[in-house]
N, C-alpha and C positions, 0 to 999 in steps of 0.2 A: 313888526320889529324883528331884527335879526341879531343874534349873539354868536360870537366866536368864543369857544372855550378852549384854552390852551392848556393841555394836561388832562389825561384820561384816567386819573386815579380817583380816590373816594371824593375829594372835594369837587373836582371837575365833573364827575358823573352826577353827584347830587345836584349841583347847579344846573346841569343840562336837563336832568329829569324834571326838576321843579319848574324851570322856565318853559320847557316843552309842554308840560301839562297846563301852564298858564297861557299858552297860545303863541309863544315866541317861535320863530324859526331858529333852530339851534344847529350848530356844527361843532363837533368835538375833534380836536387834533392832538394825537398822542405820538410822541417822538419814537417810542419803542415800536419795533416792527412785530414783535410777538405778543402773546397774551400776558397780562400782568398777574394773573391769578396765582402763579407759582412763586411770586416774589415776596409775599408777605410772611409774617410770623404771627405770634399771639398778640392780642390786644384786649383792653378792657372796654366794656360796653356801658354807655350811659343811657338814661331814660330819654335824653334829647336825641341821641343817635337813633334809637329805635323809632321814636315818633317821626323824625324827619324821613327816615327810610320809608315808612308806611305812607307818608304824604307824597313821597316820590314814586309810589307804585312799586316799591321793592320791599315786600314784607320780610321782616326778620323772624325766621322760624324759631320756635322754642328749642328745637334740636340743635340749633347753631351755637348754643352757649351752655356754660356750666356755672351754676351759682356756687360761689366760694364764701361761706358764712364767717370765716375768720382768717386772720393772718397769724402765722406762727414763726417764731425765731428758733432755728434749729442749730444746735452746736455741732462741731465736727464729729463728735461721738454719737450723734443722733438724738441727744436729749433735747426736749423742747424747753427753752428757757423763758419764753414769754408768749402769750397768746392775746390777740386783740380782736374782739368781735367786729365784723365789718361785712356787709353784704355787697361783695363785688362780683360782677358777672364777667367771666372770661370767655373769649371766643378766639377765632382765627381770622386773620385779615381777609382771606379769600371769602369767608362767609359774609363779609360786608360788601366786598368788591363785586362778587358775582351777581347777587340780586340787583344791584344798581346797574350793572352793565346790561343785564337781561331786560331791564325796564325801558331801555332806550331802543328805538327802531335801529336795526343794524346800519342803515344808510347814514345815520347821523355820526357814527364813530369811525374816524379815519386814522389808521395806524401808519407809522413810518413817516410822520410829518414833523420836521424839525423847524421850529420858528427861528428865523435869523434876524428879523428886524420888523419894526412896526412904524406906521405913519398914521397921522390923524389930523383932522381939521375940525371945524365947528359942526360939520354935518355927519361925519363918518370916521371909522378907524379901519385901517388896512393892515393885515398880517402878510408878511412876505416870508415864504418858506424856502428851505434849501431846494435847489433845482429851479427856482424862479416862480413857483405857484403863488398866486395872490388871492386873498379872500377879503372882502369888504363887508362891514356890518355897522350897526348902530352902536354896538357895545362889544368890548373884548374883555373876557374874564381870564386873568392870568392865574391859573391853578397849576403851574408847572414846577412846583417844589421849591426847596430852599435855594437852588441855584437858578432861579427863574431868569430866563432870557429877557422877558419883558421888564422885570424889576431892574435888572442890571443896566438896561438901556435908560430907564426913566429915573432911577435912583442909584447910580453906580457906587455911591458911598456906603450903601447898606449891604453888608455881607455877613454870613454866619461867623460867629466867634467860637473857635475851638476851646473847649472847657478843660483840656489837658487830661482827659480820660476817654476810654473807648467802651463800647458794649459789644459783647459776643452774644448772638442769639442762635437758638436752634429749636427745631421741632422733631420729635421722635414718635412714630406711630405706636399706638397702644400695644399692638401685637409684638413689638420688639422690647417691651418693658417687663421686668420681672414683677411678681406679686408684691415684693417689699417696696418697690418704688410706687406702684399704684396705691398701696395702702398709705404710704407716707404722705401722698398728695391728696388723699380723699378728704374733701370738704374744707380745704384750706390752701392758701398760698404760702409757700415756705420761703422765708427769708434766711439768708446766710450772710455773715459778716466777717470774711477773712480780713486780716489787717489791711486797712486802706481800701477795701473793696466792698462790693455788695452784690448779692445774687438773689434773684427771685425765680422760683420754679413753681409751676402750677399745672393742673390738668386742664386740657382744652378738648373740644370735641375730637374724638378719635385718637387722642394721644396726650403728650406732655410737652411743655414749652419752657425754656429757660431764657433769662437775660442776665448776663454777668457783666457788671461794671468793673473795669480794671484800669488802673492808671497810677496816680500817686507817685510820679517821678520815673515810671518805667519808660524806656525808649519806645516811642510810638511810630515814628516815621518808617522804621524798618518793617513794621507789620503790614504796611501798604505797598511794599516792594515785592514784585513777583519773582519767579525763579530765574527769569532772564535779566534781572537787575533793573527793570523798569519801575520807576517811582510813580505810583498812581495818585499822588496827592493824599487826600483824605477820604477817598472812596475807591474801593477795589472790588471788581466782580468776584463773587465767592469762588468760582472755579480757579481763579488765579492766585488765591491765597496759598503761600508756600506750604507744602505738606508738613515740613518740620515745625511750622508755627502752629498748625492744628494739632500735631502730635504733642507739642509742649502744653497746649491748652488742656488736652485730655489727661496728660500725666499730672499736671498741677491740680486738676479737679480731684483726682484720687488722693492727693496729698492734703488738700485744704478743705474739702467739703464732706459732709456726711455721706455715707455710702449710697443710700437710695437716690440722693440728688446727683452725686457724681456720676451715677449710671446714665442719667439723662444727657449730661454733657459728653460723656464718652461715646454714646451711641448715636449722637446727632451726625448724620451722614455728611452734611455740608454746612457747617456753621457759617453764619453771616457776621461780618465785622462792620461796625459803625463807629465813626468818630463822633463823639457827643459834642454838639454845638448848640448855640441858641442865637436868636436874632430878633430885633424889634424894628419895625418900620414906622417912621414918624408920619408917613402918609400912606394911605391905601388906595387913593383915587388920583389918577392923572388924566384929566380930560375925560375921555370915553373909555378909559382902562381902569379896571378894578382888580387889585391883588386879593387873593383868596387862599386860605389854608397856609401851608408852609412857605408859600411865596411871600406872604405878608408877615407872619410871625412864626419863628421856629422855636418850639418848646422842647425841652429835654423829655425823654420818655418817662421820667418819674411821675408826671402828672397823669399818666395813663389816659390821655385824652386827645391825642393827635387827630385820630379819625373823627372824634366827636366835634373837635373845634372846626375842622374843615366843613363838616356837615352843617354846623351852626352858622358859620360864615355864609354858606350857600343859601340857607333858609332865610337869614336876615336880608341878604341881597334880593332874593326873589320876592320877599314880602314888601320891601321898600319899593321895588319896581312895580308892584301891583297897586301901590297906594299913591305914588307920586310920579310926576314927570321925571325924565331921566336925570337931569342935573340935581334936582332936589333929592331923588332917590339915592344917588351915589353919595351925596353929602350926608344923608341920614345913615347909610351903611358905614361910611368911614367913621363917623363920630361914635357909633355904638360898638363896632368890632375893634376899633383901635384900643379902647379901654379894656375890653374883654381880653384881647390878645396880650396886652401889657401885663395884666394881672396873672395870666397863666405863665408867662415867661418868668416873672418874678418868683412865683411859687416854685417853678421847676428849678430855678437857681438855688433857692433855699434848700430844697430837698437834696440837691447834689453837691452842696458846698464842701462837705467833708471828703469828697472823692477827688478834689482838684489838686491834691498834692500839697496843700497849705495846712499848717497845723491848726486844726479846729477841734473843738470838743465834740466827741461822737457819742450819741445817745440812741442806740438802736430802737428803744421803745418809742422815743419821740418821732423818729423817722417813720416807724410803722404806723403810728397814730395819724400822722399827717400825710402819709403817702397817697398818691392820687390827687384829686382836686375836689373833695366833697363840698367845699364851700362855693365852688364855681360850676360843678356839674352834678346833676341829680342821679342818685343811684337808682337802678332799676328795681322795682318791687320784685322780690324773689318768686312770688306766685305767678308772675308773668311767664316763668320758665318751668313751672311745676308740671309734672307728667299728667296727661289727661286721665280721667277715671277709666278703669277697664270697662 
């Protein structure tokens, strides 16, 4: 049996590794010509993600994460207003992507391949790429993100819905951070709540990471317009963000955030800008095509589980294919992951409701207690990342 995997990020790599180890002939097609390792930022790690990586032959090393035993609400003057005990494990996206990529034979992964169209019949599915290349297989896994070409062909009515706020993200190496910032982030994820906004800041391996949700009626489209006046819609390459927009972000960090946290925003060399959206697919399977990860359900970052969800989708698909003939396996996958994805999307909307510019009652304590998706994803036992005895 042969599978085509469209998309070479975490979901596509996890599916490729698991199917390859199960004896499938696998080919991964990634539209980006360069390596994806430098594109990610911070992320939370679930027990499911760690287990699936190890099943895929991509061990998640203890040094790749930092245990955060509590969440802390910090006022602009630096006072801690509320703390909530919570064993969350923080890592960096590249620490997930790189082991999965290394677990695949290099010949399987092909860069610079842009899917344009697909065709299928009762016996096979064919992917047609830019330039005319064609690949045929028994199964096509569409793991090509929220703007999936395959999904747009098969279910054009399903598109991400903008939630009326954005997120700024940034990583700063530890060597560039002052002792006051490192101390403020030690052992906790710091939450800040400027009016109508929310920021999380945390230590990750080798540095610190922030994600700052901003919106609430602010003009958004101009953020995605470059210095030449070109409107990039709702996704702009970081180097094209206008310098004055980044300068305003840094200036407002100093005005709205406690000093140790503002320093992380101010020293992020190239912040990333993301339009916050969500999306649900009523169907995940179309003949011999299966949607996976963000191509199927786009969840807001508040659930801290995008990478985990993609890996869980991949594991569910691989398990179903190992136990059932192809049609029954795909039906099983769709029934199980459609419910899981819908619940994650609903929870992410609940956590982000007060950022959408509508008058809602804001309770930072409630948001912090419910942040992430502990009822849907299992927290990693902290001893998993304990330092080995000397």
